[in-house]
N, C-alpha and C positions, 0 to 999 in steps of 0.2 A: 573676472568673476561675474557670473550671470545674475541678473536681478530677477527675483521670482515673484514680485508683487504686481505684475502687469500682465495684460494679454487675456482678454475675455473672449470666450468662444460661445457661439449660440447653439450649444448642444446640451442644455440643462434638462434635469428631470422635471417634467411638468406635473407628474402624478405624485401623490403622497407616498413616501417610502413604504415598501411592502416587505422587502427582505431585510435581514439584519445588516447586510452589506450596504444597502441603500440608506438605512438608518445612520450608519457611521459616516457615509458620504455627506448626509445632511447635517450631522452634528458629531464631530469626532470625539467629543467628550463621552459619547455612549460606548466608545471602544473600551473604556475603563470598566464599565458595567459588565460587558461581555467577557473581558479578561478576568474579572473577579470570579465569574462563574465557570471559567474554563471553556467558554464558547468560542468557536472558530468563526470570526467575522470576515476573515480574508479568503482563505481557500474554500471555506464553507459558507461564504457570504451570500450565496444565492438562495438560501433557505429562508422561509418565513419564520418569525419568532417562535410560534408554537411548535413547529417541526424541529427547530434547533434545540429548544428546551426539552422536548420529548427524547431526543437523542442523548442528552446528558442527564436525563431523569430529574429535570427541574420543573417547578411549578411556573407556568408562563405568566400567571397573574403576579407572582412575586417579582419576577424580572421586569415585567411591564411597569409595575409601580415605581421601581427605581428609575426606569427610563423616563417615565412621565414627570418625576420630580426634577429631572434635569431640564425638561422643557419649561418649567416654572422659574428656573434660575436665570438671572439676566446675563446676557453676553455669552460669547463663545471665545475661548482662549486659544483656538487653533487657527492655522492658516486656512484660508478659503480656497482649498485646492480645486473645488468645483468650478471656480470662475477662471482658472488658468487655462491658457491655450495649450494644445497638446505638445508643441515643441518645448515650451517652458516646463511643463510637467515632466516630460521625458528627461530633460537636462537635470532637473531637480533630483529625480530618482537616481540618476547616475552619480551626480556630484555628492549627494547626501547618503543614500542607502548603499549603492554599490561601493562607494569609497569606504563606508563604515565596515562592510564585510571584508574588503581587502586589508584594511588596517587591523581588524580584530582577529583574523584567522591565524597569523603566526603565534600570537600569545595563547590563543585557545588550543591550537595544536599542541604547543609545549605543555600547557597545564593539564589537558586531558590525559596525555601520555604519562606525564610525571606523576600525577596523582594516582592513576591506575597502576603504575609500576610500584609505587611506594605503599599504597593502601589496598591494592586489589585483592590480597590474600584474605583480609578481614572483611572487605566490602567488594565482593565479586561483581556487583552491579556496575562498578566503576569501569571495568574492562568493557562491558557492553556499551556504556555511555561513550567511551572513547571510540568504539567501533562505529556507533551511530553517527557521532559527530564527524568522523573522517568521511563517511559516505555523504553526509549533508554538505560538507565543505567542498568535496570534489564535484558534486553535482552543481552547486551554486557557482563555482568558478567557471565551469563550462557554460552554464546557463547565462551568466552575465556577458560572456564573450558573444554569444549568439544574439542577445538583445542589443548590445552596443554596436555590433558590426553589421547586423542585418535588419532586425525588426525596428528598433528605435529610429535609425536613419530614415527608413521609409515613412514611418509615422510623422516624423518632423518634415519630410518633403511634402507630404499631403497637407499638413497644417499650414506650412508656408505658402504653398500654391493656393490654398483656399484664401488666405489673408491677402495675397497679391492679385487675386482674381485670375490666376493662370490655370491651364489644364492640369488635372491631377496626374501624377506619375503612374506608370504602369508597373505593377509589382512583378518580380521574377518568380514569385512563388504562387501565382494564380490569384490568390485573395489574401488579404491580411488576416483573415480568419484562420488560415492554415498554420502559420507560425504561432499565432496566439493560442490556438488549441494545444500546441506542443508546450508552450511556456506555462500554461495553466496546469497541465499534467505534471510538469516538473515542480511547480509550486506545491502541488498536492503531495508529491513525494518528499520534498524538503520539509514541509510542514508536518508530515507524518513522522519523519525522523526526529524532529524537535519534540513532538508530542511524546514519542517513546522515551526520550531523554527526560522529559518532565516527569513522566510516570516512574521511571527508574530512580530518579532523584527525590521522589516524594515532594514534588513541587519545589524543587531546588532548596530543600531543607537539609542542611548538613547535620550529621550525627554529633553527639556530644564530644566524641573523641577526635573530631575533625581538626586538622592543623590549619594554619593560615592559608596555605596554598589551596587546600581543599575548599575552604570557605570562599576564597576569591574565585575559584573555578565556578562554583554554583552561582555566585552573584553575576559573573560575566556571562554565563550561559543563559541566565534569566534575562539579562539585558539584551543579549543577541537575539533571543526568541521574540522579545517585545519589538525590537527594531524590525525583525523579519515580518512580523504581523502587519506593521504599518506599511512596510515596503510592498508586500504582496497586496494589501488592501488598495494602495494607490494604483497598482497595475490592474488587478482583477476587477475592481469595482469602479474605476474611473478611466484610466488610460485606454484599456483594451475595449470596453464597450463604446467609448466615444470614437475610437479609431474605426471600429466596425461600422458604426452609424455614419461616419464621415464618408467611408468608402461606398456604402450603399447609397448615400445621397448623391454621390458622384455618378454612380451607375444609373440612377433614376433620372438624372438630368438629361 
């Protein structure tokens, strides 16, 4: 089992967080505020707060007040992902988030289809939820293979070479930015699919006539989306920008 509490990299954010993604990098507790308001801090994490609020029809001052209240609270209860080396962060994403998806998919496949089959006549939105989830699941399965077999190994090779003072490896894809651009587009697609499910399910709120399977499905879909948000956040807002910066630093050397 890999240990995830060591390995510091000298690629930290020197400037004050500007985007909502940077805010979550600096203090992961703020993800709860953005989640409360339905704000996308992972795929949409490159937006400043005012723009992200405007997109959701929210008052930026109201959201900022809640974020500021967190700054006054002592301590942070989350892992300090910002300090981890890239090889450790990549391993953590695979062992924690990729494994979660692999383990969650069979049950969610079964539940989405079962509930749609049994209750779809009275609640036709369930059929569309099942269709959206099937598309998200298929995309994520292929997505993870590409990350685990191509992108992450190269990022880890760069990180280890930097730590050992050795020459950086030469990528077969020209620049690490090329596969990263593809991964971010796939994140956007999967996030859009889960957002559609959230809307169709009224924020995962089961109707009064929902059976146990119906209620379990919505609870597990909500859990799946929350895990995906943190998963994509770690890649889009931490792993990928640092990998790009590391490669550019090598090129400038």
